C-alpha positions in Angstrom: 26.7 -200.0 -199.1 27.9 -200.5 -195.8 25.2 -199.4 -193.4 27.7 -197.1 -190.9 29.2 -195.4 -193.8 25.6 -194.8 -195.3 24.7 -193.6 -191.9 27.6 -190.9 -191.9 26.8 -190.1 -195.3 23.2 -189.3 -194.3 24.4 -187.2 -191.3 27.1 -185.6 -193.5 24.4 -184.3 -196.3 21.7 -183.4 -193.6 24.7 -181.3 -191.8 25.2 -179.6 -195.0 21.5 -179.0 -195.6 21.7 -177.5 -192.3 23.9 -174.9 -193.4 22.0 -174.2 -196.3 24.2 -175.7 -199.0 22.3 -175.3 -201.8 24.0 -178.3 -203.8 23.3 -180.6 -200.6 19.7 -179.5 -200.7 19.0 -180.4 -204.1 20.9 -183.8 -203.7 18.4 -184.3 -200.5 15.5 -183.9 -202.5 16.8 -186.0 -205.3 17.1 -188.9 -202.7 14.0 -188.3 -200.5 11.2 -186.7 -203.1 9.9 -189.9 -203.5 9.5 -190.6 -199.6 7.8 -187.0 -198.9 5.5 -187.8 -201.6 4.3 -191.2 -200.5 4.4 -190.4 -196.8 0.7 -188.6 -196.8 -0.4 -191.3 -199.2 0.4 -194.1 -197.1 0.2 -192.8 -193.3 -2.6 -190.7 -193.6 -4.2 -192.1 -196.5 -4.6 -188.6 -198.6 -5.8 -188.6 -202.3 -2.9 -188.2 -204.8 -3.7 -184.5 -205.7 -3.6 -183.7 -202.0 -0.3 -185.6 -201.7 1.0 -183.4 -204.3 0.0 -180.5 -202.5 1.5 -181.3 -199.6 4.7 -181.8 -201.4 4.9 -178.4 -202.5 3.9 -177.2 -198.9 6.8 -179.5 -197.4 9.5 -178.5 -200.1 8.6 -175.0 -199.4 9.6 -175.5 -195.7 12.6 -177.8 -196.0 14.4 -176.1 -198.9 15.9 -173.2 -196.5 17.5 -175.9 -194.5 17.0 -174.6 -191.2 14.5 -177.8 -190.1 17.4 -179.8 -190.8 19.2 -178.3 -187.9 17.0 -180.2 -185.4 18.5 -183.6 -186.6 21.0 -184.5 -183.9 21.7 -188.3 -185.2 20.3 -190.0 -182.0 17.4 -191.6 -183.9 17.6 -192.7 -187.3 17.2 -190.0 -190.5 14.0 -191.7 -191.3 12.4 -191.6 -188.0 13.3 -187.9 -187.7 12.1 -187.0 -191.3 8.8 -188.8 -190.8 8.1 -187.1 -187.7 9.1 -183.7 -188.9 6.7 -184.6 -192.1 3.8 -185.7 -189.9 4.0 -182.3 -188.2 4.2 -180.3 -191.4 1.0 -182.6 -192.5 -0.9 -181.7 -189.5 -0.1 -177.8 -190.0 -1.1 -178.1 -193.7 -4.4 -179.9 -192.8 -5.4 -177.2 -190.6 -4.8 -174.6 -193.3 -5.2 -176.8 -196.4 -8.4 -174.5 -197.4 -6.0 -171.4 -197.8 -2.8 -173.0 -199.8 -2.8 -171.9 -203.2 -0.6 -173.5 -205.9 1.1 -171.1 -207.9 1.3 -171.5 -211.8 4.5 -171.9 -213.4 4.3 -168.3 -215.0 3.0 -165.3 -213.0 2.9 -161.6 -212.7 2.8 -159.1 -210.1 1.1 -155.9 -209.9 4.3 -154.1 -211.6 4.2 -156.5 -214.6 7.0 -158.5 -213.4 7.0 -162.2 -213.9 7.5 -164.7 -210.9 7.3 -168.2 -210.3 8.1 -169.0 -206.7 5.4 -169.6 -203.8 7.6 -167.0 -201.6 6.2 -164.3 -204.0 2.7 -165.4 -203.4 0.7 -162.9 -201.4 0.8 -163.8 -197.7 -2.1 -165.7 -196.5 -1.5 -165.9 -192.8 -3.5 -162.5 -192.1 -6.6 -164.5 -193.8 -6.0 -167.6 -191.9 -5.9 -165.5 -188.4 -9.1 -164.0 -189.2 -10.8 -167.3 -190.3 -9.6 -168.8 -187.2 -10.7 -166.0 -185.0 -14.2 -166.2 -186.6 -14.5 -169.7 -185.9 -13.4 -169.3 -182.3 -15.8 -166.3 -181.9 -18.5 -168.2 -183.2 -17.9 -171.7 -181.3 -17.6 -169.0 -178.0 -20.7 -167.5 -178.7 -22.5 -171.1 -179.4 -21.2 -172.2 -176.2 -21.9 -169.2 -174.2 -25.8 -169.5 -175.3 -25.8 -173.2 -173.7 -27.6 -173.2 -170.2 -24.8 -172.8 -167.5 -25.1 -176.3 -165.9 -24.6 -178.1 -169.2 -21.8 -175.4 -170.3 -19.8 -175.9 -167.2 -19.6 -179.8 -167.5 -18.8 -179.5 -171.0 -15.9 -177.0 -170.0 -14.6 -179.0 -167.2 -14.7 -182.2 -169.7 -12.4 -180.2 -172.0 -10.5 -178.4 -169.5 -7.3 -178.7 -171.2 -8.4 -176.5 -174.4 -11.3 -174.4 -172.4 -11.3 -171.9 -169.1 -14.2 -171.2 -166.7 -15.1 -167.7 -166.6 -15.8 -165.9 -163.8 -19.6 -166.5 -163.9 -19.1 -170.2 -164.4 -16.6 -170.4 -161.4 -19.3 -168.7 -159.2 -21.8 -171.1 -160.4 -19.4 -173.9 -159.0 -19.2 -172.2 -155.8 -22.6 -172.1 -155.4 -23.6 -175.5 -156.3 -20.9 -177.4 -154.2 -20.4 -174.9 -151.4 -16.3 -175.0 -152.3 -14.2 -172.0 -151.9 -12.6 -170.3 -154.7 -9.2 -171.4 -153.6 -10.6 -175.3 -153.5 -11.9 -174.9 -156.9 -8.9 -173.4 -158.1 -6.6 -176.5 -156.7 -8.8 -179.1 -158.0 -8.7 -177.2 -161.6 -5.2 -177.3 -161.5 -4.9 -180.7 -160.7 -7.2 -181.7 -163.7 -5.2 -179.5 -165.8 -1.5 -181.1 -164.7 -3.6 -184.6 -165.1 -4.5 -183.8 -168.7 -1.0 -182.3 -169.5 0.4 -185.5 -168.8 -2.1 -187.2 -170.8 -1.5 -184.8 -174.0 2.3 -186.0 -173.6 1.1 -189.4 -174.1 -0.9 -188.4 -177.0 2.1 -186.8 -179.0 4.0 -190.1 -178.0 1.0 -192.2 -179.5 1.1 -190.0 -182.7 4.9 -190.3 -183.0 4.4 -194.0 -182.8 2.1 -194.5 -185.4 4.7 -192.7 -187.9 7.8 -194.6 -186.2 5.5 -198.0 -187.0 5.3 -196.7 -190.2 8.9 -196.3 -190.9 9.7 -199.9 -189.5 7.0 -201.1 -191.8 9.0 -199.3 -194.7 11.9 -200.9 -193.3 10.9 -204.7 -193.2 9.4 -204.2 -196.7 12.6 -203.0 -198.0 14.6 -205.7 -196.0 12.0 -208.3 -197.6 12.7 -207.1 -201.1 16.4 -208.1 -201.1 17.3 -211.1 -203.1 19.1 -213.1 -200.2 16.8 -215.3 -198.3 18.3 -216.8 -194.9 16.9 -219.8 -193.1 16.5 -219.7 -189.0 17.1 -222.5 -186.8 13.4 -223.6 -186.9 13.6 -223.5 -190.8 11.0 -220.9 -191.0 11.9 -218.9 -194.4 13.6 -215.6 -193.6 10.9 -213.5 -195.7 8.1 -215.2 -194.2 9.6 -214.4 -190.4 9.4 -210.7 -192.1 5.8 -211.2 -193.4 4.5 -211.6 -189.7 6.6 -209.0 -188.4 5.3 -206.6 -191.2 1.6 -207.8 -190.4 2.4 -207.4 -186.6 3.2 -203.9 -187.4 0.0 -203.1 -189.3 -2.0 -204.5 -186.6 -0.4 -202.4 -184.2 -0.8 -199.3 -186.2 -4.6 -200.2 -186.9 -5.3 -200.3 -183.1 -3.7 -197.2 -182.6 -5.7 -195.4 -185.7 -8.8 -197.1 -184.6 -8.4 -195.3 -181.0 -7.5 -192.2 -182.5 -10.9 -192.1 -184.5 -12.7 -192.6 -181.4 -11.1 -189.7 -179.7 -9.1 -191.3 -177.5 -6.3 -189.1 -178.3 -8.0 -186.3 -176.8 -6.8 -184.7 -173.6 -10.6 -185.3 -171.8 -11.1 -185.2 -168.0 -12.1 -188.4 -166.6 -15.5 -188.5 -165.4 -14.5 -189.2 -161.9 -12.6 -185.8 -161.7 -15.5 -183.9 -163.2 -17.9 -185.5 -160.4 -15.1 -184.8 -158.0 -14.8 -180.8 -159.1 -18.7 -180.4 -159.6 -20.0 -182.8 -157.1 -22.5 -184.4 -159.9 -23.3 -188.2 -160.7 -21.3 -189.6 -163.3 -24.3 -191.0 -165.2 -25.7 -187.9 -166.6 -22.0 -186.5 -168.0 -22.1 -188.2 -171.0 -25.4 -187.0 -172.1 -25.0 -183.5 -171.1 -21.5 -183.2 -173.3 -23.5 -184.9 -175.9 -26.3 -182.5 -176.2 -23.8 -179.5 -176.0 -21.8 -180.9 -178.6 -25.1 -181.1 -180.9 -26.4 -177.6 -179.9 -22.9 -176.2 -180.8 -22.6 -178.4 -184.5 -26.1 -176.7 -185.3 -25.2 -173.1 -184.2 -22.2 -172.9 -186.3 -23.0 -175.8 -189.0 -19.6 -177.7 -188.5 
């Protein structure tokens, strides 16, 4: 099929899905079900059981068609789809302990049979309670850390945490800075970390985009025709090199992510500038706080 024609057909299908057309949504899942199922296996290396659970989660959130309304055709559809799936998977991983797969036959309190996840009792209150319990435990554990280490830790993760009144007063007393000077520096750090978080989102999207490119190259490689370039290196060998390069790029990004480089953490120089302390002990202080919190809330 001509690529432009195929793009137009996909765009038309997605437009009808966005309008909630049931036949189009059914057709969409016929075409892309395998992609949705394979996505967590290949990108996040989930187990097949988890991939099956995620497929149901994604199906329930795509089948109304509303999410398709954000597709404008500026990027390829698969790039858009994998970005949506990545965001869904992140949400699903946060809540997966609460996800319940509904049996094919079930009865409600009135004895009526039902078979859809929509009829399953809402778990959001339970999720909120669990999240609140964890937040309370974390904040309680953090509040029990001595103030000098607690302040260093909070400033290190200022994008996610706030200094309370006692801690601001501590910084004022220790540095001799005014409240306004401290607030100005905090604002500057937060502005820097906000930009860093944008870079993190771009890197997350890049991981997905590289995976999509690998799939496209593998599909290209699977075609029967073999074209020779001017340097006489076989076409498929060229593709193999390109695929390997993409895998290397993706591996490096994943390694950076695993090492915590995607977390918006305040540079030591900025911590020093705010708290007027030497850089040498900052890393040790942060690690000690993390270890104490882990012990207290059994992470």
